[in-house]
N, C-alpha and C positions, 0 to 999 in steps of 0.2 A: 689819329689812331687807326691802324689798319683793321679793316673789317675781317671777320672770320670767313674762311671759304665755305660756300654754301653746298651742302651735300644732300641730295635727294636719295632716300632709301626706299625702294619698293618692297612689298612684302614685309613691312616693318613690324607687323603684329605676329609674324611667324616665329618659328624656333630660332633660326639664325638671325632674323631681322631684329629681334629684341636684344640679342647680344651685340649686334652691329651698332644699333642706335646708342646703346650705353657706351660702347668702346669709343666711337668716333666723337660723341659729345665730350667725353673726358679728354680726347686728343685735340680739342680746340676747334672742331668743325661746328658750323651752324647746321644742325641736322633737322631735316623735314621728313617725317615718316609718312609714306603713302600707304593708306589702308583702304579696305573695302567699305568700312563703316567707322564713324567716329565713336561708336560704342566700344571699340577696341581701346583698352587701357594701356597706354605706353608711358614709360617714365622718361619722357623727353619733352622739350619745350614746345614743339610744334608738330601737328599732324594734319594731313589733308586727305579727304576722301577722293578716290578716283577708281573707276572701273577701267582697267588697263586694256580690255579688249574693245573699248569704245574709243575710236580714234579722236573724236571731237573732245572728249574729256581729257585725254592724254595731251592733246595739243594745247588746251586751255591751261592745264597745270604747268606744263613746261614753259609756255610763253609767259605766264604770270611770274614764275619763280626764277627762270633763267639760271639754273644751278651751275656751279663750277664743276661739280662731280656728281655722278649718278652711280649708285650700286643697285643693280637690278637683280633682286632676290626673289621677287614674286613668281610663283610657279605652282603647277600641280606636280608634286614630287613623289607620288605613290605609284609603284609599278602595278600593283593589283588593281587600283582604280583605273589606270590607263587601259587595261583590258576591257573594263566595263564601259568606260567613257572615253574612247579614243579621240573623238572629234573635239570634245571639250579640252582634253589634255593638249592636243596639238594647237588648238586655237589659243589657249591661255599661254602656253610656253613660246610659241612662234610669233603669233600676231602681236602680243604685248611687246616683244622685243622690236619688231618691225615698226610699230607705232612710236615707240620711245626714240629709237635712233633717228627716225625721220623728223620727229618733233624737235629733237636736239639739233639736228642739222640746220633747221630753219631758225630756231630761237637763240642758240648759242653754240656756234661751230667750234669754239675753243674748249667746250666742256669735255672732260675726260670721263669715260663710262666703263664700268666693268659689268659684263653680263655673266651670270653664273650658270655654267652648264653642269656636266657630270662626267665622272670617269666611266659611267655606264653607256656613254654615247657609242654608236657603232661607226665603222669605217664606211663612208658612203660609196667607196669603190668596191666594196664587197658586201652585197646585200645579205649574204649568208651569216654575217655577224650581227644582223638585226635580230634582237631577241624579244622585244616588246614595244608597244606604242610609245611608252615613255622615252625609250632610247631614241626613237624616231623624232619625237618632239624636241628633245634637247639638241639633237644633231642639227635639225632645221634652225633652231635658235642660233647656233654657232655659225652656220652657213650664212644666215642673214647678217650677223654681226661682221663677219669677214668680208662679205660682199659690200656692205655700206662703207667699211673702212677702205676697201680697194676702189670703189666707184666714186665715192663722195669725200674720201679722206676724213671721215668721222673718226675721232680719237677713241677707239674702243678696244678693250682687252677682254679675252675670254678666260675665265677661271673655271677649272674643272676639279671640284673637290671630291674626295672619296666619301665614305660613309661617316657622316658627322654625328658625334655623340656629345653629351654634356648635360648639365642641369637645365631643366626647363621642360615644358610640355612638348613631347615629340612622339611620332609614330614609329620610330626606329626600334630595332629589335632589342638593343641594350636598355632603352627606356621601358619597353614592354616587360622585359624580364625583371628589371629593378622594381617597377611598380608592383609586379606580382609578389616579389619577395617582401617588399614593405607591407603589403597586405597580409602576408603570412605572419609577419612579426606582430601584427595587430590582431591576429587570429580572425581575419576577415576573409582569408583565402585558404583553400585546401593546399597542403604542403606538397604539391606535385607540379612540376614544370613539364609541359609537353611541347616538343619541337618536331619539325619535319625531318631535319637532317643535321646531325651533330658535326658532320665533316664539312659543312658549308663554310668557306673561308672568305673573309672580307678584310679590307684595309680600313681600319677605324682611326678617325682623327677627331680630337676635341674641337668643338665648334669655336671655342675662344682662340685656338691656334689658327683656325681657318680665317677668322675675322682679322687677325693680325696679318695673315697672308694677303688679304684684300688691301690692307693698308700698305704693305710693301709694293703691291702692284700699282696702286695709285701713285706712289712716290717714284718707283723705279721701273715699272713694267713698260714694255714696248707695244705701241699700238699695232693691232692686227695679229698679235701673237696669242697662242694658247699656253696656259700654265696649269699643270696639274698640282693640286694642293693636297698632299697625302702624307701618311707616315712612311710609306714604302715598305711596310711590314704587314703581313696578313696573320689573322688569328681565326681559328675555327670556332664554331658555335660552342663546341665542347670546352675550348679554352675560356671563352667568355663566362660560361656557367661555372667553371672551376674558380675563376677569379671572384665571381659573385658569391659562391658558397663560402669563401674565406672571409668575406665582408658581412655575411648574413648572421643574424643572431639566432636563427633557427636552422634546423636541418630540413632538407627536402629531397624528394625523389624526382629523378629525371626519366622521362619516357620519350623515346625517339622513334619516329616512323622508319627512319633509315640511317645507316651508318656508312653508306657507300661513298666512294669518292665523289666530290661535287665540284661545281664550277668555282673558279678562283678569280676574284676581282682585286687587283693590286695596282695602286697608283705609283707614279714615278715622279717624285718631287725634285728631280735633279735640276730642272730648268729654273724653278723658283728659288731653289737653294743657292743658285749662283747670284741671286739678288741679295743674299744675306739672311734669308728666312730659314728657320728650322723649327720643328715642333718643340714646345716647352713643357707640355703637360703629358704625363705618362698615362697609359691606358688605365692602370689601376687607380690613379687619382681621379680620372674622369668617371670611372665606374662608381667610385666612392661618392663623388659629388652628386651623381645621378640618384644613387640610392638614398642619400641624405635628403635630397630634394623631395623625393616621393614619401619619405618617412614623415616629413613635415606636413605633407598633404593628407596623409592617412588619418 
């Protein structure tokens, strides 16, 4: 009987990590979730604690498990926090990647790894495109991955997802707004939504579609390449709130500090689409699932 391929998922207790663990377990992988603490409750067969910025711990885990695949999701993903904690952000996002690829190189060179960056990365050839320390940290992460693929032929792919949304605990704007509306419906929140700029536009993608994208990259992705995983469509914050108002059981007032034209972050899914992937979950369905998730928690 052929054994199941062994998949190590870092950041397993996070928003994307929980979805990834469930998806790949159902897809026939032997999933091992890497967590900071075993207190994290995951609905998978196996978890292991590891501080990914401690090289010795990373070496021990990879040497012990010798995974066939690694999905590196662990990261500090908050732009605001990166301004307050730039060193910790760069350390977590860049060093953890470096320690992982180096451990894999020694323990199992045939392992296939996906490191998850961001569409918010900047162009290293144009420093003026750098907007925050988070962008720097994710760019360094990708540079490390590409360097180890080039220098040591480590089999590593870089995924760059857009703004991920969907059911589950998340600090993303859609979750923040849905949680607020769920509280209004329970009369625990004032019926007012305050935002900074209604014209801020983002590319939103359901986290479950992103995880499917990682599956496509494991199966068909080319080592050393970058793949944006996105919807290819942008929505303004005003659009998001209008969708949410249609789903809400209560009426609410919106207050915005600004309605000026704002920056636009749009992903380009063309490259991963050539592998056969495309988004399956509509924005409205994602938002409905988020709202229902927080309704159950209220």
